[in-house]
VEXDREN-2710 file (C-alpha; in Angstrom, 1 decimal):
% VEXDREN-2710
k/r/px/py/pz
1/UNK/226.4/193.9/31.8
2/UNK/226.9/192.6/28.5
3/UNK/230.3/191.0/29.4
4/UNK/229.9/187.3/31.0
5/UNK/232.9/185.5/32.1
6/UNK/231.1/182.0/31.6
7/UNK/234.0/179.6/33.0
8/UNK/234.2/181.3/36.5
9/UNK/233.4/181.0/40.1
10/UNK/230.8/183.6/41.0
11/UNK/229.0/182.2/44.0
12/UNK/225.8/182.5/42.1
13/UNK/224.3/180.3/39.6
14/UNK/225.1/182.2/36.3
15/UNK/226.0/179.5/33.8
16/UNK/222.7/179.1/31.5
17/UNK/221.9/176.3/28.8
18/UNK/222.0/179.2/26.4
19/UNK/225.8/179.9/27.2
20/UNK/226.4/176.0/26.6
21/UNK/224.4/176.4/23.2
22/UNK/226.7/179.3/22.0
23/UNK/230.1/177.4/22.8
24/UNK/228.6/174.1/21.2
25/UNK/227.8/176.4/18.3
26/UNK/231.0/177.9/17.9
27/UNK/233.0/174.9/18.1
28/UNK/230.6/172.7/16.2
29/UNK/228.9/174.8/14.0
30/UNK/225.7/176.7/14.3
31/UNK/223.7/174.3/11.9
32/UNK/221.8/171.0/12.5
33/UNK/224.0/167.9/12.9
34/UNK/223.6/163.9/13.4
35/UNK/226.3/163.1/16.0
36/UNK/225.7/159.3/15.7
37/UNK/226.9/157.7/12.7
38/UNK/225.2/155.2/11.1
39/UNK/222.0/156.2/12.6
40/UNK/219.1/154.7/10.7
41/UNK/215.6/154.9/11.0
42/UNK/213.6/151.8/9.8
43/UNK/210.0/150.7/9.2
44/UNK/208.1/148.5/11.6
45/UNK/204.9/148.3/8.9
46/UNK/203.6/150.2/6.4
47/UNK/202.1/152.6/9.3
48/UNK/204.8/152.6/11.8
49/UNK/208.3/153.9/11.8
50/UNK/211.1/153.0/14.1
51/UNK/213.8/155.7/15.4
52/UNK/216.5/154.2/17.2
53/UNK/218.7/155.7/20.0
54/UNK/220.7/158.6/18.7
55/UNK/222.2/162.2/19.3
56/UNK/222.0/165.3/17.6
57/UNK/223.3/168.9/17.7
58/UNK/220.6/171.7/17.0
59/UNK/222.0/175.1/16.7
60/UNK/224.3/174.2/19.5
61/UNK/221.6/172.4/21.6
62/UNK/222.1/168.9/22.3
63/UNK/219.4/166.7/21.4
64/UNK/218.7/163.0/22.1
65/UNK/216.4/160.1/21.5
66/UNK/217.2/158.2/24.7
67/UNK/215.1/154.9/24.0
68/UNK/213.7/153.5/20.7
69/UNK/210.4/155.8/19.6
70/UNK/207.9/154.0/17.5
71/UNK/205.4/156.3/15.7
72/UNK/202.3/155.9/13.5
73/UNK/202.9/157.2/10.2
74/UNK/199.5/157.2/8.7
75/UNK/198.4/156.4/5.3
76/UNK/200.0/156.8/1.7
77/UNK/198.6/158.4/-1.4
78/UNK/197.1/157.1/-4.4
79/UNK/198.7/154.9/-6.6
80/UNK/201.1/157.0/-9.2
81/UNK/201.4/159.7/-6.7
82/UNK/204.0/160.7/-4.0
83/UNK/204.4/162.5/-1.0
84/UNK/207.0/163.3/1.4
85/UNK/206.4/163.5/5.5
86/UNK/208.8/165.3/7.5
87/UNK/209.8/163.7/11.0
88/UNK/210.8/166.7/13.2
89/UNK/212.1/167.7/16.3
90/UNK/209.6/170.5/17.7
91/UNK/211.1/172.9/20.0
92/UNK/209.0/175.1/22.1
93/UNK/209.8/177.6/25.0
94/UNK/207.2/178.8/27.3
95/UNK/207.4/182.7/27.4
96/UNK/206.1/183.0/30.9
97/UNK/208.6/180.6/32.7
98/UNK/211.3/180.1/30.1
99/UNK/211.1/176.5/30.2
100/UNK/212.1/174.7/27.0
101/UNK/210.8/171.2/25.5
102/UNK/210.9/169.6/22.5
103/UNK/209.3/166.7/21.3
104/UNK/208.9/164.5/18.1
105/UNK/206.2/165.4/15.1
106/UNK/205.6/164.3/11.8
107/UNK/204.6/167.1/9.4
108/UNK/202.6/165.5/6.2
109/UNK/203.6/166.9/3.0
110/UNK/201.8/168.0/-0.2
111/UNK/201.2/165.3/-3.0
112/UNK/203.6/165.3/-5.7
113/UNK/205.4/168.5/-4.4
114/UNK/208.7/166.7/-3.3
115/UNK/210.3/167.5/0.1
116/UNK/209.1/170.6/1.7
117/UNK/210.1/172.6/4.9
118/UNK/208.6/173.1/8.3
119/UNK/206.4/176.1/8.8
120/UNK/209.0/177.5/11.4
121/UNK/212.8/177.0/11.3
122/UNK/214.3/180.0/13.2
123/UNK/217.7/179.2/14.8
124/UNK/217.5/178.1/18.4
125/UNK/220.5/180.5/19.3
126/UNK/217.7/183.5/18.2
127/UNK/215.6/182.6/21.4
128/UNK/212.3/182.0/19.4
129/UNK/209.2/180.6/21.1
130/UNK/208.9/177.8/18.7
131/UNK/210.9/175.9/15.8
132/UNK/211.4/172.8/14.0
133/UNK/214.3/170.5/13.0
134/UNK/213.8/167.8/10.2
135/UNK/215.9/164.7/11.0
136/UNK/214.2/162.2/8.7
137/UNK/211.7/162.0/5.6
138/UNK/209.2/159.1/4.9
139/UNK/208.6/159.0/0.9
140/UNK/205.5/157.4/0.1
141/UNK/205.1/156.3/-3.6
142/UNK/201.4/155.2/-3.5
143/UNK/200.8/153.2/-0.4
144/UNK/204.6/152.0/-0.2
145/UNK/206.6/154.0/2.3
146/UNK/210.3/154.3/2.8
147/UNK/212.4/156.4/5.5
148/UNK/215.7/157.9/5.7
149/UNK/217.7/159.9/7.7
150/UNK/218.2/163.6/6.2
151/UNK/220.6/165.4/8.9
152/UNK/224.1/166.2/7.9
153/UNK/226.5/163.7/10.0
154/UNK/229.2/165.7/12.2
155/UNK/231.9/162.9/12.8
156/UNK/233.8/162.7/16.1
157/UNK/237.2/164.1/16.4
158/UNK/238.5/160.2/16.7
159/UNK/236.9/159.7/13.3
160/UNK/238.2/162.7/11.7
161/UNK/241.7/162.0/13.0
162/UNK/241.4/158.3/11.2
163/UNK/240.1/159.9/8.1
164/UNK/242.9/162.3/8.1
165/UNK/245.6/159.5/8.5
166/UNK/243.8/157.3/5.9
167/UNK/243.9/160.2/3.5
168/UNK/247.8/160.4/3.4
169/UNK/249.4/159.2/0.5
170/UNK/253.1/158.5/0.1
171/UNK/255.2/157.8/-3.0
172/UNK/259.0/157.5/-3.4
173/UNK/261.4/158.4/-6.3
174/UNK/265.1/159.0/-7.0
175/UNK/266.0/162.7/-7.2
176/UNK/269.4/163.8/-9.2
177/UNK/272.7/163.2/-7.3
178/UNK/271.1/161.2/-4.4
179/UNK/272.0/157.6/-3.3
180/UNK/268.1/156.8/-2.5
181/UNK/264.7/157.4/-3.0
182/UNK/263.2/160.3/-1.4
183/UNK/259.6/160.0/0.1
184/UNK/256.8/162.5/-0.7
185/UNK/254.1/162.8/1.4
186/UNK/250.7/163.9/0.4
187/UNK/247.7/165.1/2.4
188/UNK/244.6/166.4/0.3
189/UNK/246.5/168.7/-2.1
190/UNK/249.5/169.6/0.1
191/UNK/252.9/167.4/-0.6
192/UNK/255.7/167.7/1.6
193/UNK/259.4/166.2/1.6
194/UNK/261.5/166.2/4.5
195/UNK/264.5/163.6/4.8
196/UNK/268.2/163.0/4.7
197/UNK/270.2/161.6/1.8
198/UNK/273.9/160.9/0.5
199/UNK/274.9/162.3/-2.5
200/UNK/276.4/160.3/-5.2
201/UNK/278.3/162.8/-7.3
202/UNK/279.0/166.5/-7.8
203/UNK/276.6/168.8/-10.1
204/UNK/275.4/172.2/-10.7
205/UNK/273.2/174.3/-12.3
206/UNK/271.2/171.5/-14.2
207/UNK/268.6/172.6/-16.5
208/UNK/265.1/170.8/-16.6
209/UNK/266.2/169.0/-20.0
210/UNK/269.5/167.8/-18.4
211/UNK/267.8/165.7/-15.6
212/UNK/266.1/162.4/-16.2
213/UNK/264.4/162.0/-12.8
214/UNK/260.9/163.3/-12.5
215/UNK/258.5/163.8/-9.5
216/UNK/255.6/161.2/-10.1
217/UNK/252.3/162.5/-11.3
218/UNK/249.9/163.3/-8.6
219/UNK/252.7/165.0/-6.4
220/UNK/253.8/167.6/-8.9
221/UNK/253.4/171.3/-8.0
222/UNK/250.3/173.2/-9.8
223/UNK/252.7/175.5/-11.1
224/UNK/256.2/175.4/-9.4
225/UNK/257.7/174.0/-6.5
226/UNK/261.1/174.2/-4.8
227/UNK/263.4/171.7/-2.9
228/UNK/265.7/173.3/-0.5
229/UNK/268.9/171.5/0.5
230/UNK/272.1/171.9/2.6
231/UNK/274.7/169.6/3.3
232/UNK/277.0/168.6/6.2
233/UNK/279.4/171.1/5.6
234/UNK/276.8/174.1/5.3
235/UNK/276.6/174.3/1.1
236/UNK/272.9/175.2/0.2
237/UNK/271.7/174.4/-3.3
238/UNK/267.9/174.1/-4.3
239/UNK/265.9/171.9/-6.9
240/UNK/263.0/173.9/-8.9
241/UNK/260.3/171.4/-10.1
242/UNK/257.7/172.3/-12.5
243/UNK/254.3/171.0/-13.3
244/UNK/255.4/168.4/-15.5
245/UNK/257.6/166.9/-12.5
246/UNK/260.9/168.1/-14.3
247/UNK/263.6/168.9/-12.0
248/UNK/266.2/171.9/-12.2
249/UNK/269.3/172.3/-10.1
250/UNK/270.4/175.6/-8.7
251/UNK/273.8/175.7/-7.2
252/UNK/276.0/173.3/-6.4
253/UNK/275.8/169.8/-5.0
254/UNK/279.1/168.2/-3.8
255/UNK/279.5/164.4/-3.9
256/UNK/279.7/162.1/-0.9
257/UNK/277.9/164.5/1.5
258/UNK/274.9/164.1/3.6
259/UNK/272.2/166.1/2.2
260/UNK/268.9/167.4/4.0
261/UNK/266.0/167.7/1.6
262/UNK/262.9/169.7/2.3
263/UNK/260.2/171.0/0.1
264/UNK/256.4/171.6/0.2
265/UNK/253.9/172.7/-2.4
266/UNK/250.3/172.3/-3.8
267/UNK/249.3/170.1/-6.2
268/UNK/246.9/170.7/-9.3
END
């Protein structure tokens, strides 16, 4: 059957590692990612590299180094030359039994040719019998080596949430006919306003040149934005904001009324 209800009880072993890999790839992406933030390989000597414990996602397949690995990296090149050697996970599948395994190998690069690619890089989602994933590079400058991680870091959901929180910016400014500053919230290029204020006076249909108030730079719409307003008697009005931060009042704003203000736009 081509239809498979994976998350199901069927009284038979039916969930495979391939099912899990495809699910992981759909959720996290089908590329090659380092899951351990700040994972850093190091050199124990000019001929030995140390690979600390770490976690990777390789085309939906979860990879781990469960204990520190030490590997011989061989010799460098002549003075004035360079070479980049690839530290890779090597995947292999036994075509007879279907058993899959992985180990770490070093693929020697070519002198003065920069960082190369492994001989086989077929996605594991395509069921290859063999493939390689580069996760670090040893750079030789003459006889002197250096090593660095090369895999893209995939942050955890917790860290992503923290970054979004840290990315939020705010500013406040006074708008026409209002008794207090209104707060503008900005995440990325999206600006939002949602606040209740008290009106100080009555006004209507004031054009851009009639208002001295401005939306602060960095929070202004790329082209045009709108603030919608409704007071506690049901009277509605709006404020048009242009790319210079100038404000135009459309409709009537009555004095001494509670006013709900809402707006959202994209900045330049």
